[in-house]
PDBQT receptor file of N, H, CA, C and O in Angstrom, charges set to zero:
ATOM      1  N   MET A   1       0.466  -1.368  17.096  1.00  0.00    +0.000 N 
ATOM      2  CA  MET A   1       0.477  -2.244  15.941  1.00  0.00    +0.000 C 
ATOM      3  C   MET A   1       1.663  -1.888  15.063  1.00  0.00    +0.000 C 
ATOM      4  O   MET A   1       1.853  -0.724  14.710  1.00  0.00    +0.000 OA
ATOM      5  N   SER A   2       2.450  -2.873  14.714  1.00  0.00    +0.000 N 
ATOM      6  H   SER A   2       2.296  -3.819  15.000  1.00  0.00    +0.000 HD
ATOM      7  CA  SER A   2       3.598  -2.625  13.827  1.00  0.00    +0.000 C 
ATOM      8  C   SER A   2       3.111  -2.563  12.385  1.00  0.00    +0.000 C 
ATOM      9  O   SER A   2       2.152  -3.233  12.002  1.00  0.00    +0.000 OA
ATOM     10  N   LYS A   3       3.789  -1.752  11.607  1.00  0.00    +0.000 N 
ATOM     11  H   LYS A   3       4.568  -1.207  11.918  1.00  0.00    +0.000 HD
ATOM     12  CA  LYS A   3       3.437  -1.594  10.195  1.00  0.00    +0.000 C 
ATOM     13  C   LYS A   3       3.983  -2.780   9.401  1.00  0.00    +0.000 C 
ATOM     14  O   LYS A   3       5.077  -3.270   9.679  1.00  0.00    +0.000 OA
ATOM     15  N   PRO A   4       3.210  -3.237   8.410  1.00  0.00    +0.000 N 
ATOM     16  CA  PRO A   4       3.726  -4.302   7.547  1.00  0.00    +0.000 C 
ATOM     17  C   PRO A   4       4.889  -3.801   6.705  1.00  0.00    +0.000 C 
ATOM     18  O   PRO A   4       4.948  -2.618   6.370  1.00  0.00    +0.000 OA
ATOM     19  N   PHE A   5       5.798  -4.675   6.365  1.00  0.00    +0.000 N 
ATOM     20  H   PHE A   5       5.750  -5.636   6.636  1.00  0.00    +0.000 HD
ATOM     21  CA  PHE A   5       6.964  -4.303   5.558  1.00  0.00    +0.000 C 
ATOM     22  C   PHE A   5       7.139  -5.326   4.448  1.00  0.00    +0.000 C 
ATOM     23  O   PHE A   5       7.101  -6.534   4.681  1.00  0.00    +0.000 OA
ATOM     24  N   SER A   6       7.331  -4.822   3.247  1.00  0.00    +0.000 N 
ATOM     25  H   SER A   6       7.362  -3.841   3.057  1.00  0.00    +0.000 HD
ATOM     26  CA  SER A   6       7.566  -5.685   2.087  1.00  0.00    +0.000 C 
ATOM     27  C   SER A   6       8.950  -5.369   1.523  1.00  0.00    +0.000 C 
ATOM     28  O   SER A   6       9.166  -4.263   1.027  1.00  0.00    +0.000 OA
ATOM     29  N   PRO A   7       9.895  -6.312   1.584  1.00  0.00    +0.000 N 
ATOM     30  CA  PRO A   7      11.216  -6.061   1.001  1.00  0.00    +0.000 C 
ATOM     31  C   PRO A   7      11.135  -5.715  -0.493  1.00  0.00    +0.000 C 
ATOM     32  O   PRO A   7      11.900  -4.879  -0.974  1.00  0.00    +0.000 OA
ATOM     33  N   ALA A   8      10.227  -6.345  -1.220  1.00  0.00    +0.000 N 
ATOM     34  H   ALA A   8       9.605  -7.025  -0.830  1.00  0.00    +0.000 HD
ATOM     35  CA  ALA A   8      10.090  -6.048  -2.654  1.00  0.00    +0.000 C 
ATOM     36  C   ALA A   8       9.673  -4.604  -2.872  1.00  0.00    +0.000 C 
ATOM     37  O   ALA A   8      10.174  -3.953  -3.789  1.00  0.00    +0.000 OA
ATOM     38  N   SER A   9       8.767  -4.089  -2.052  1.00  0.00    +0.000 N 
ATOM     39  H   SER A   9       8.359  -4.618  -1.307  1.00  0.00    +0.000 HD
ATOM     40  CA  SER A   9       8.353  -2.693  -2.173  1.00  0.00    +0.000 C 
ATOM     41  C   SER A   9       9.518  -1.755  -1.913  1.00  0.00    +0.000 C 
ATOM     42  O   SER A   9       9.663  -0.740  -2.594  1.00  0.00    +0.000 OA
ATOM     43  N   ALA A  10      10.339  -2.083  -0.945  1.00  0.00    +0.000 N 
ATOM     44  H   ALA A  10      10.221  -2.908  -0.391  1.00  0.00    +0.000 HD
ATOM     45  CA  ALA A  10      11.503  -1.256  -0.643  1.00  0.00    +0.000 C 
ATOM     46  C   ALA A  10      12.496  -1.258  -1.794  1.00  0.00    +0.000 C 
ATOM     47  O   ALA A  10      13.145  -0.243  -2.050  1.00  0.00    +0.000 OA
ATOM     48  N   ARG A  11      12.625  -2.379  -2.492  1.00  0.00    +0.000 N 
ATOM     49  H   ARG A  11      12.099  -3.203  -2.285  1.00  0.00    +0.000 HD
ATOM     50  CA  ARG A  11      13.571  -2.470  -3.611  1.00  0.00    +0.000 C 
ATOM     51  C   ARG A  11      13.076  -1.775  -4.868  1.00  0.00    +0.000 C 
ATOM     52  O   ARG A  11      13.865  -1.164  -5.589  1.00  0.00    +0.000 OA
ATOM     53  N   ASN A  12      11.776  -1.861  -5.140  1.00  0.00    +0.000 N 
ATOM     54  H   ASN A  12      11.135  -2.357  -4.555  1.00  0.00    +0.000 HD
ATOM     55  CA  ASN A  12      11.308  -1.361  -6.432  1.00  0.00    +0.000 C 
ATOM     56  C   ASN A  12      10.682   0.034  -6.401  1.00  0.00    +0.000 C 
ATOM     57  O   ASN A  12      10.242   0.529  -7.439  1.00  0.00    +0.000 OA
ATOM     58  N   ARG A  13      10.635   0.665  -5.251  1.00  0.00    +0.000 N 
ATOM     59  H   ARG A  13      10.993   0.262  -4.408  1.00  0.00    +0.000 HD
ATOM     60  CA  ARG A  13       9.940   1.958  -5.150  1.00  0.00    +0.000 C 
ATOM     61  C   ARG A  13      10.598   3.052  -5.991  1.00  0.00    +0.000 C 
ATOM     62  O   ARG A  13       9.893   3.855  -6.602  1.00  0.00    +0.000 OA
ATOM     63  N   ASP A  14      11.911   3.102  -6.037  1.00  0.00    +0.000 N 
ATOM     64  H   ASP A  14      12.484   2.449  -5.541  1.00  0.00    +0.000 HD
ATOM     65  CA  ASP A  14      12.561   4.177  -6.798  1.00  0.00    +0.000 C 
ATOM     66  C   ASP A  14      12.428   3.985  -8.309  1.00  0.00    +0.000 C 
ATOM     67  O   ASP A  14      12.150   4.963  -9.002  1.00  0.00    +0.000 OA
ATOM     68  N   PRO A  15      12.610   2.783  -8.860  1.00  0.00    +0.000 N 
ATOM     69  CA  PRO A  15      12.357   2.620 -10.298  1.00  0.00    +0.000 C 
ATOM     70  C   PRO A  15      10.905   2.944 -10.680  1.00  0.00    +0.000 C 
ATOM     71  O   PRO A  15      10.659   3.551 -11.722  1.00  0.00    +0.000 OA
ATOM     72  N   ILE A  16       9.957   2.545  -9.846  1.00  0.00    +0.000 N 
ATOM     73  H   ILE A  16      10.157   2.052  -8.999  1.00  0.00    +0.000 HD
ATOM     74  CA  ILE A  16       8.558   2.862 -10.123  1.00  0.00    +0.000 C 
ATOM     75  C   ILE A  16       8.337   4.368 -10.044  1.00  0.00    +0.000 C 
ATOM     76  O   ILE A  16       7.631   4.938 -10.876  1.00  0.00    +0.000 OA
ATOM     77  N   LEU A  17       8.933   5.007  -9.056  1.00  0.00    +0.000 N 
ATOM     78  H   LEU A  17       9.506   4.544  -8.381  1.00  0.00    +0.000 HD
ATOM     79  CA  LEU A  17       8.794   6.465  -8.908  1.00  0.00    +0.000 C 
ATOM     80  C   LEU A  17       9.275   7.193 -10.154  1.00  0.00    +0.000 C 
ATOM     81  O   LEU A  17       8.642   8.161 -10.575  1.00  0.00    +0.000 OA
ATOM     82  N   GLN A  18      10.357   6.762 -10.745  1.00  0.00    +0.000 N 
ATOM     83  H   GLN A  18      10.871   5.976 -10.403  1.00  0.00    +0.000 HD
ATOM     84  CA  GLN A  18      10.867   7.428 -11.950  1.00  0.00    +0.000 C 
ATOM     85  C   GLN A  18       9.846   7.382 -13.087  1.00  0.00    +0.000 C 
ATOM     86  O   GLN A  18       9.720   8.347 -13.841  1.00  0.00    +0.000 OA
ATOM     87  N   VAL A  19       9.126   6.289 -13.215  1.00  0.00    +0.000 N 
ATOM     88  H   VAL A  19       9.228   5.505 -12.603  1.00  0.00    +0.000 HD
ATOM     89  CA  VAL A  19       8.074   6.180 -14.240  1.00  0.00    +0.000 C 
ATOM     90  C   VAL A  19       6.900   7.087 -13.880  1.00  0.00    +0.000 C 
ATOM     91  O   VAL A  19       6.377   7.802 -14.735  1.00  0.00    +0.000 OA
ATOM     92  N   LEU A  20       6.492   7.056 -12.624  1.00  0.00    +0.000 N 
ATOM     93  H   LEU A  20       6.918   6.475 -11.930  1.00  0.00    +0.000 HD
ATOM     94  CA  LEU A  20       5.351   7.876 -12.201  1.00  0.00    +0.000 C 
ATOM     95  C   LEU A  20       5.637   9.365 -12.393  1.00  0.00    +0.000 C 
ATOM     96  O   LEU A  20       4.750  10.113 -12.803  1.00  0.00    +0.000 OA
ATOM     97  N   LEU A  21       6.839   9.794 -12.107  1.00  0.00    +0.000 N 
ATOM     98  H   LEU A  21       7.559   9.186 -11.774  1.00  0.00    +0.000 HD
ATOM     99  CA  LEU A  21       7.192  11.208 -12.278  1.00  0.00    +0.000 C 
ATOM    100  C   LEU A  21       6.992  11.660 -13.727  1.00  0.00    +0.000 C 
ATOM    101  O   LEU A  21       6.601  12.803 -13.967  1.00  0.00    +0.000 OA
ATOM    102  N   ARG A  22       7.249  10.797 -14.669  1.00  0.00    +0.000 N 
ATOM    103  H   ARG A  22       7.566   9.869 -14.474  1.00  0.00    +0.000 HD
ATOM    104  CA  ARG A  22       7.070  11.133 -16.083  1.00  0.00    +0.000 C 
ATOM    105  C   ARG A  22       5.594  11.266 -16.460  1.00  0.00    +0.000 C 
ATOM    106  O   ARG A  22       5.245  12.031 -17.360  1.00  0.00    +0.000 OA
ATOM    107  N   HIS A  23       4.741  10.527 -15.777  1.00  0.00    +0.000 N 
ATOM    108  H   HIS A  23       5.025   9.906 -15.046  1.00  0.00    +0.000 HD
ATOM    109  CA  HIS A  23       3.334  10.467 -16.170  1.00  0.00    +0.000 C 
ATOM    110  C   HIS A  23       2.389  11.247 -15.261  1.00  0.00    +0.000 C 
ATOM    111  O   HIS A  23       1.267  11.554 -15.663  1.00  0.00    +0.000 OA
ATOM    112  N   PHE A  24       2.821  11.572 -14.049  1.00  0.00    +0.000 N 
ATOM    113  H   PHE A  24       3.732  11.322 -13.722  1.00  0.00    +0.000 HD
ATOM    114  CA  PHE A  24       1.916  12.210 -13.092  1.00  0.00    +0.000 C 
ATOM    115  C   PHE A  24       2.244  13.679 -12.848  1.00  0.00    +0.000 C 
ATOM    116  O   PHE A  24       1.697  14.282 -11.925  1.00  0.00    +0.000 OA
ATOM    117  N   GLY A  25       3.113  14.258 -13.646  1.00  0.00    +0.000 N 
ATOM    118  H   GLY A  25       3.557  13.768 -14.396  1.00  0.00    +0.000 HD
ATOM    119  CA  GLY A  25       3.506  15.650 -13.435  1.00  0.00    +0.000 C 
ATOM    120  C   GLY A  25       2.362  16.645 -13.504  1.00  0.00    +0.000 C 
ATOM    121  O   GLY A  25       2.375  17.663 -12.813  1.00  0.00    +0.000 OA
ATOM    122  N   ASP A  26       1.366  16.350 -14.341  1.00  0.00    +0.000 N 
ATOM    123  H   ASP A  26       1.355  15.523 -14.902  1.00  0.00    +0.000 HD
ATOM    124  CA  ASP A  26       0.243  17.281 -14.496  1.00  0.00    +0.000 C 
ATOM    125  C   ASP A  26      -1.023  16.773 -13.798  1.00  0.00    +0.000 C 
ATOM    126  O   ASP A  26      -2.111  17.293 -14.047  1.00  0.00    +0.000 OA
ATOM    127  N   ARG A  27      -0.900  15.799 -12.958  1.00  0.00    +0.000 N 
ATOM    128  H   ARG A  27      -0.016  15.376 -12.755  1.00  0.00    +0.000 HD
ATOM    129  CA  ARG A  27      -2.060  15.248 -12.233  1.00  0.00    +0.000 C 
ATOM    130  C   ARG A  27      -2.123  15.861 -10.834  1.00  0.00    +0.000 C 
ATOM    131  O   ARG A  27      -1.141  16.411 -10.334  1.00  0.00    +0.000 OA
ATOM    132  N   ARG A  28      -3.287  15.755 -10.225  1.00  0.00    +0.000 N 
ATOM    133  H   ARG A  28      -4.084  15.309 -10.632  1.00  0.00    +0.000 HD
ATOM    134  CA  ARG A  28      -3.469  16.286  -8.866  1.00  0.00    +0.000 C 
ATOM    135  C   ARG A  28      -3.970  15.233  -7.881  1.00  0.00    +0.000 C 
ATOM    136  O   ARG A  28      -3.776  15.371  -6.673  1.00  0.00    +0.000 OA
ATOM    137  N   HIS A  29      -4.611  14.186  -8.389  1.00  0.00    +0.000 N 
ATOM    138  H   HIS A  29      -4.768  14.074  -9.371  1.00  0.00    +0.000 HD
ATOM    139  CA  HIS A  29      -5.218  13.180  -7.516  1.00  0.00    +0.000 C 
ATOM    140  C   HIS A  29      -4.864  11.776  -8.013  1.00  0.00    +0.000 C 
ATOM    141  O   HIS A  29      -4.878  11.505  -9.214  1.00  0.00    +0.000 OA
ATOM    142  N   VAL A  30      -4.550  10.897  -7.072  1.00  0.00    +0.000 N 
ATOM    143  H   VAL A  30      -4.539  11.117  -6.096  1.00  0.00    +0.000 HD
ATOM    144  CA  VAL A  30      -4.256   9.501  -7.389  1.00  0.00    +0.000 C 
ATOM    145  C   VAL A  30      -5.035   8.620  -6.419  1.00  0.00    +0.000 C 
ATOM    146  O   VAL A  30      -5.035   8.854  -5.211  1.00  0.00    +0.000 OA
ATOM    147  N   LEU A  31      -5.694   7.611  -6.965  1.00  0.00    +0.000 N 
ATOM    148  H   LEU A  31      -5.694   7.422  -7.947  1.00  0.00    +0.000 HD
ATOM    149  CA  LEU A  31      -6.321   6.584  -6.144  1.00  0.00    +0.000 C 
ATOM    150  C   LEU A  31      -5.565   5.297  -6.409  1.00  0.00    +0.000 C 
ATOM    151  O   LEU A  31      -5.619   4.748  -7.510  1.00  0.00    +0.000 OA
ATOM    152  N   GLU A  32      -4.860   4.818  -5.397  1.00  0.00    +0.000 N 
ATOM    153  H   GLU A  32      -4.815   5.263  -4.503  1.00  0.00    +0.000 HD
ATOM    154  CA  GLU A  32      -4.110   3.568  -5.507  1.00  0.00    +0.000 C 
ATOM    155  C   GLU A  32      -4.996   2.429  -5.016  1.00  0.00    +0.000 C 
ATOM    156  O   GLU A  32      -5.385   2.391  -3.849  1.00  0.00    +0.000 OA
ATOM    157  N   ILE A  33      -5.305   1.515  -5.908  1.00  0.00    +0.000 N 
ATOM    158  H   ILE A  33      -4.988   1.546  -6.856  1.00  0.00    +0.000 HD
ATOM    159  CA  ILE A  33      -6.132   0.350  -5.574  1.00  0.00    +0.000 C 
ATOM    160  C   ILE A  33      -5.207  -0.800  -5.192  1.00  0.00    +0.000 C 
ATOM    161  O   ILE A  33      -4.276  -1.123  -5.930  1.00  0.00    +0.000 OA
ATOM    162  N   GLY A  34      -5.459  -1.414  -4.051  1.00  0.00    +0.000 N 
ATOM    163  H   GLY A  34      -6.215  -1.152  -3.452  1.00  0.00    +0.000 HD
ATOM    164  CA  GLY A  34      -4.625  -2.537  -3.613  1.00  0.00    +0.000 C 
ATOM    165  C   GLY A  34      -3.289  -2.067  -3.089  1.00  0.00    +0.000 C 
ATOM    166  O   GLY A  34      -2.245  -2.542  -3.538  1.00  0.00    +0.000 OA
ATOM    167  N   ALA A  35      -3.303  -1.136  -2.141  1.00  0.00    +0.000 N 
ATOM    168  H   ALA A  35      -4.151  -0.750  -1.777  1.00  0.00    +0.000 HD
ATOM    169  CA  ALA A  35      -2.081  -0.512  -1.647  1.00  0.00    +0.000 C 
ATOM    170  C   ALA A  35      -1.206  -1.442  -0.815  1.00  0.00    +0.000 C 
ATOM    171  O   ALA A  35      -0.044  -1.128  -0.559  1.00  0.00    +0.000 OA
ATOM    172  N   GLY A  36      -1.740  -2.567  -0.395  1.00  0.00    +0.000 N 
ATOM    173  H   GLY A  36      -2.685  -2.822  -0.603  1.00  0.00    +0.000 HD
ATOM    174  CA  GLY A  36      -0.924  -3.529   0.346  1.00  0.00    +0.000 C 
ATOM    175  C   GLY A  36      -0.349  -2.935   1.617  1.00  0.00    +0.000 C 
ATOM    176  O   GLY A  36      -1.090  -2.464   2.480  1.00  0.00    +0.000 OA
ATOM    177  N   SER A  37       0.961  -2.957   1.734  1.00  0.00    +0.000 N 
ATOM    178  H   SER A  37       1.563  -3.339   1.033  1.00  0.00    +0.000 HD
ATOM    179  CA  SER A  37       1.622  -2.474   2.943  1.00  0.00    +0.000 C 
ATOM    180  C   SER A  37       1.553  -0.957   3.088  1.00  0.00    +0.000 C 
ATOM    181  O   SER A  37       1.768  -0.435   4.182  1.00  0.00    +0.000 OA
ATOM    182  N   GLY A  38       1.257  -0.249   2.014  1.00  0.00    +0.000 N 
ATOM    183  H   GLY A  38       1.082  -0.673   1.126  1.00  0.00    +0.000 HD
ATOM    184  CA  GLY A  38       1.218   1.214   2.051  1.00  0.00    +0.000 C 
ATOM    185  C   GLY A  38       2.572   1.863   1.848  1.00  0.00    +0.000 C 
ATOM    186  O   GLY A  38       2.666   3.090   1.806  1.00  0.00    +0.000 OA
ATOM    187  N   GLN A  39       3.633   1.061   1.720  1.00  0.00    +0.000 N 
ATOM    188  H   GLN A  39       3.557   0.064   1.754  1.00  0.00    +0.000 HD
ATOM    189  CA  GLN A  39       4.981   1.611   1.563  1.00  0.00    +0.000 C 
ATOM    190  C   GLN A  39       5.102   2.472   0.309  1.00  0.00    +0.000 C 
ATOM    191  O   GLN A  39       5.696   3.549   0.350  1.00  0.00    +0.000 OA
ATOM    192  N   HIS A  40       4.545   2.005  -0.796  1.00  0.00    +0.000 N 
ATOM    193  H   HIS A  40       4.062   1.130  -0.829  1.00  0.00    +0.000 HD
ATOM    194  CA  HIS A  40       4.626   2.797  -2.020  1.00  0.00    +0.000 C 
ATOM    195  C   HIS A  40       3.883   4.114  -1.851  1.00  0.00    +0.000 C 
ATOM    196  O   HIS A  40       4.387   5.161  -2.257  1.00  0.00    +0.000 OA
ATOM    197  N   ALA A  41       2.696   4.080  -1.261  1.00  0.00    +0.000 N 
ATOM    198  H   ALA A  41       2.287   3.229  -0.932  1.00  0.00    +0.000 HD
ATOM    199  CA  ALA A  41       1.918   5.303  -1.071  1.00  0.00    +0.000 C 
ATOM    200  C   ALA A  41       2.695   6.331  -0.266  1.00  0.00    +0.000 C 
ATOM    201  O   ALA A  41       2.713   7.510  -0.619  1.00  0.00    +0.000 OA
ATOM    202  N   VAL A  42       3.325   5.903   0.793  1.00  0.00    +0.000 N 
ATOM    203  H   VAL A  42       3.309   4.945   1.079  1.00  0.00    +0.000 HD
ATOM    204  CA  VAL A  42       4.111   6.826   1.630  1.00  0.00    +0.000 C 
ATOM    205  C   VAL A  42       5.272   7.409   0.836  1.00  0.00    +0.000 C 
ATOM    206  O   VAL A  42       5.504   8.618   0.873  1.00  0.00    +0.000 OA
ATOM    207  N   HIS A  43       5.992   6.573   0.131  1.00  0.00    +0.000 N 
ATOM    208  H   HIS A  43       5.803   5.592   0.101  1.00  0.00    +0.000 HD
ATOM    209  CA  HIS A  43       7.166   7.021  -0.633  1.00  0.00    +0.000 C 
ATOM    210  C   HIS A  43       6.761   7.944  -1.774  1.00  0.00    +0.000 C 
ATOM    211  O   HIS A  43       7.361   9.002  -1.958  1.00  0.00    +0.000 OA
ATOM    212  N   PHE A  44       5.748   7.552  -2.541  1.00  0.00    +0.000 N 
ATOM    213  H   PHE A  44       5.261   6.692  -2.392  1.00  0.00    +0.000 HD
ATOM    214  CA  PHE A  44       5.342   8.349  -3.697  1.00  0.00    +0.000 C 
ATOM    215  C   PHE A  44       4.719   9.676  -3.275  1.00  0.00    +0.000 C 
ATOM    216  O   PHE A  44       4.975  10.703  -3.903  1.00  0.00    +0.000 OA
ATOM    217  N   ALA A  45       3.912   9.669  -2.230  1.00  0.00    +0.000 N 
ATOM    218  H   ALA A  45       3.704   8.835  -1.720  1.00  0.00    +0.000 HD
ATOM    219  CA  ALA A  45       3.282  10.910  -1.761  1.00  0.00    +0.000 C 
ATOM    220  C   ALA A  45       4.333  11.902  -1.278  1.00  0.00    +0.000 C 
ATOM    221  O   ALA A  45       4.196  13.105  -1.504  1.00  0.00    +0.000 OA
ATOM    222  N   ALA A  46       5.370  11.420  -0.622  1.00  0.00    +0.000 N 
ATOM    223  H   ALA A  46       5.481  10.443  -0.438  1.00  0.00    +0.000 HD
ATOM    224  CA  ALA A  46       6.439  12.317  -0.171  1.00  0.00    +0.000 C 
ATOM    225  C   ALA A  46       7.236  12.878  -1.349  1.00  0.00    +0.000 C 
ATOM    226  O   ALA A  46       7.678  14.026  -1.310  1.00  0.00    +0.000 OA
ATOM    227  N   ALA A  47       7.416  12.082  -2.377  1.00  0.00    +0.000 N 
ATOM    228  H   ALA A  47       7.057  11.149  -2.408  1.00  0.00    +0.000 HD
ATOM    229  CA  ALA A  47       8.210  12.511  -3.533  1.00  0.00    +0.000 C 
ATOM    230  C   ALA A  47       7.423  13.398  -4.494  1.00  0.00    +0.000 C 
ATOM    231  O   ALA A  47       8.015  14.138  -5.280  1.00  0.00    +0.000 OA
ATOM    232  N   MET A  48       6.096  13.329  -4.435  1.00  0.00    +0.000 N 
ATOM    233  H   MET A  48       5.615  12.728  -3.797  1.00  0.00    +0.000 HD
ATOM    234  CA  MET A  48       5.245  14.115  -5.346  1.00  0.00    +0.000 C 
ATOM    235  C   MET A  48       4.211  14.881  -4.513  1.00  0.00    +0.000 C 
ATOM    236  O   MET A  48       3.029  14.537  -4.526  1.00  0.00    +0.000 OA
ATOM    237  N   PRO A  49       4.647  15.910  -3.796  1.00  0.00    +0.000 N 
ATOM    238  CA  PRO A  49       3.750  16.596  -2.856  1.00  0.00    +0.000 C 
ATOM    239  C   PRO A  49       2.577  17.329  -3.512  1.00  0.00    +0.000 C 
ATOM    240  O   PRO A  49       1.621  17.686  -2.824  1.00  0.00    +0.000 OA
ATOM    241  N   TRP A  50       2.630  17.557  -4.812  1.00  0.00    +0.000 N 
ATOM    242  H   TRP A  50       3.407  17.267  -5.371  1.00  0.00    +0.000 HD
ATOM    243  CA  TRP A  50       1.508  18.213  -5.503  1.00  0.00    +0.000 C 
ATOM    244  C   TRP A  50       0.315  17.270  -5.694  1.00  0.00    +0.000 C 
ATOM    245  O   TRP A  50      -0.776  17.710  -6.059  1.00  0.00    +0.000 OA
ATOM    246  N   LEU A  51       0.526  15.974  -5.447  1.00  0.00    +0.000 N 
ATOM    247  H   LEU A  51       1.412  15.616  -5.151  1.00  0.00    +0.000 HD
ATOM    248  CA  LEU A  51      -0.545  14.982  -5.603  1.00  0.00    +0.000 C 
ATOM    249  C   LEU A  51      -1.250  14.726  -4.283  1.00  0.00    +0.000 C 
ATOM    250  O   LEU A  51      -0.627  14.717  -3.222  1.00  0.00    +0.000 OA
ATOM    251  N   GLN A  52      -2.542  14.522  -4.362  1.00  0.00    +0.000 N 
ATOM    252  H   GLN A  52      -3.049  14.530  -5.225  1.00  0.00    +0.000 HD
ATOM    253  CA  GLN A  52      -3.290  13.984  -3.233  1.00  0.00    +0.000 C 
ATOM    254  C   GLN A  52      -3.348  12.476  -3.470  1.00  0.00    +0.000 C 
ATOM    255  O   GLN A  52      -4.086  12.005  -4.336  1.00  0.00    +0.000 OA
ATOM    256  N   TRP A  53      -2.571  11.729  -2.699  1.00  0.00    +0.000 N 
ATOM    257  H   TRP A  53      -1.972  12.112  -1.996  1.00  0.00    +0.000 HD
ATOM    258  CA  TRP A  53      -2.438  10.285  -2.896  1.00  0.00    +0.000 C 
ATOM    259  C   TRP A  53      -3.384   9.570  -1.928  1.00  0.00    +0.000 C 
ATOM    260  O   TRP A  53      -3.243   9.698  -0.712  1.00  0.00    +0.000 OA
ATOM    261  N   GLN A  54      -4.331   8.831  -2.460  1.00  0.00    +0.000 N 
ATOM    262  H   GLN A  54      -4.446   8.727  -3.448  1.00  0.00    +0.000 HD
ATOM    263  CA  GLN A  54      -5.282   8.076  -1.644  1.00  0.00    +0.000 C 
ATOM    264  C   GLN A  54      -5.018   6.591  -1.820  1.00  0.00    +0.000 C 
ATOM    265  O   GLN A  54      -5.223   6.039  -2.901  1.00  0.00    +0.000 OA
ATOM    266  N   ALA A  55      -4.564   5.950  -0.760  1.00  0.00    +0.000 N 
ATOM    267  H   ALA A  55      -4.397   6.398   0.118  1.00  0.00    +0.000 HD
ATOM    268  CA  ALA A  55      -4.326   4.505  -0.788  1.00  0.00    +0.000 C 
ATOM    269  C   ALA A  55      -5.601   3.778  -0.369  1.00  0.00    +0.000 C 
ATOM    270  O   ALA A  55      -6.329   4.236   0.513  1.00  0.00    +0.000 OA
ATOM    271  N   SER A  56      -5.859   2.651  -1.007  1.00  0.00    +0.000 N 
ATOM    272  H   SER A  56      -5.268   2.279  -1.723  1.00  0.00    +0.000 HD
ATOM    273  CA  SER A  56      -7.025   1.842  -0.635  1.00  0.00    +0.000 C 
ATOM    274  C   SER A  56      -6.653   0.360  -0.715  1.00  0.00    +0.000 C 
ATOM    275  O   SER A  56      -5.714  -0.035  -1.406  1.00  0.00    +0.000 OA
ATOM    276  N   ASP A  57      -7.408  -0.423   0.004  1.00  0.00    +0.000 N 
ATOM    277  H   ASP A  57      -8.171  -0.102   0.565  1.00  0.00    +0.000 HD
ATOM    278  CA  ASP A  57      -7.224  -1.865  -0.032  1.00  0.00    +0.000 C 
ATOM    279  C   ASP A  57      -8.458  -2.514   0.570  1.00  0.00    +0.000 C 
ATOM    280  O   ASP A  57      -9.384  -1.831   1.008  1.00  0.00    +0.000 OA
ATOM    281  N   HIS A  58      -8.462  -3.808   0.586  1.00  0.00    +0.000 N 
ATOM    282  H   HIS A  58      -7.710  -4.363   0.231  1.00  0.00    +0.000 HD
ATOM    283  CA  HIS A  58      -9.555  -4.558   1.205  1.00  0.00    +0.000 C 
ATOM    284  C   HIS A  58      -9.630  -4.154   2.677  1.00  0.00    +0.000 C 
ATOM    285  O   HIS A  58      -8.594  -3.959   3.314  1.00  0.00    +0.000 OA
ATOM    286  N   PRO A  59     -10.845  -4.026   3.229  1.00  0.00    +0.000 N 
ATOM    287  CA  PRO A  59     -10.979  -3.568   4.621  1.00  0.00    +0.000 C 
ATOM    288  C   PRO A  59     -10.119  -4.314   5.638  1.00  0.00    +0.000 C 
ATOM    289  O   PRO A  59      -9.662  -3.706   6.606  1.00  0.00    +0.000 OA
ATOM    290  N   GLN A  60      -9.887  -5.594   5.450  1.00  0.00    +0.000 N 
ATOM    291  H   GLN A  60     -10.258  -6.088   4.663  1.00  0.00    +0.000 HD
ATOM    292  CA  GLN A  60      -9.070  -6.336   6.423  1.00  0.00    +0.000 C 
ATOM    293  C   GLN A  60      -7.618  -5.896   6.420  1.00  0.00    +0.000 C 
ATOM    294  O   GLN A  60      -6.903  -6.155   7.389  1.00  0.00    +0.000 OA
ATOM    295  N   HIS A  61      -7.155  -5.235   5.357  1.00  0.00    +0.000 N 
ATOM    296  H   HIS A  61      -7.735  -5.025   4.571  1.00  0.00    +0.000 HD
ATOM    297  CA  HIS A  61      -5.770  -4.785   5.277  1.00  0.00    +0.000 C 
ATOM    298  C   HIS A  61      -5.590  -3.320   5.667  1.00  0.00    +0.000 C 
ATOM    299  O   HIS A  61      -4.455  -2.868   5.815  1.00  0.00    +0.000 OA
ATOM    300  N   LEU A  62      -6.671  -2.570   5.836  1.00  0.00    +0.000 N 
ATOM    301  H   LEU A  62      -7.593  -2.938   5.715  1.00  0.00    +0.000 HD
ATOM    302  CA  LEU A  62      -6.573  -1.138   6.087  1.00  0.00    +0.000 C 
ATOM    303  C   LEU A  62      -5.824  -0.757   7.358  1.00  0.00    +0.000 C 
ATOM    304  O   LEU A  62      -5.112   0.248   7.343  1.00  0.00    +0.000 OA
ATOM    305  N   PRO A  63      -5.942  -1.504   8.466  1.00  0.00    +0.000 N 
ATOM    306  CA  PRO A  63      -5.207  -1.075   9.656  1.00  0.00    +0.000 C 
ATOM    307  C   PRO A  63      -3.696  -0.938   9.443  1.00  0.00    +0.000 C 
ATOM    308  O   PRO A  63      -3.050  -0.164  10.149  1.00  0.00    +0.000 OA
ATOM    309  N   GLY A  64      -3.131  -1.660   8.502  1.00  0.00    +0.000 N 
ATOM    310  H   GLY A  64      -3.656  -2.289   7.929  1.00  0.00    +0.000 HD
ATOM    311  CA  GLY A  64      -1.695  -1.590   8.267  1.00  0.00    +0.000 C 
ATOM    312  C   GLY A  64      -1.270  -0.430   7.392  1.00  0.00    +0.000 C 
ATOM    313  O   GLY A  64      -0.089  -0.087   7.346  1.00  0.00    +0.000 OA
ATOM    314  N   ILE A  65      -2.228   0.183   6.690  1.00  0.00    +0.000 N 
ATOM    315  H   ILE A  65      -3.187  -0.096   6.728  1.00  0.00    +0.000 HD
ATOM    316  CA  ILE A  65      -1.869   1.275   5.771  1.00  0.00    +0.000 C 
ATOM    317  C   ILE A  65      -1.686   2.559   6.556  1.00  0.00    +0.000 C 
ATOM    318  O   ILE A  65      -1.381   3.600   5.974  1.00  0.00    +0.000 OA
TER     319      ILE A  65
């Protein structure tokens, strides 16, 4: 199964990451609701290894995450 790809997620991941870094520095757990393609979860989890990043979505979308 090929992974879904969102061009918008690829474009906006770094600006979003800069905001998250300011707010999640003292956090340990994140639950992402509506993870969609999962691209943000993969990028953010790699950039913030101190976080346990849990992506979630509607069951029909989970195979792509």
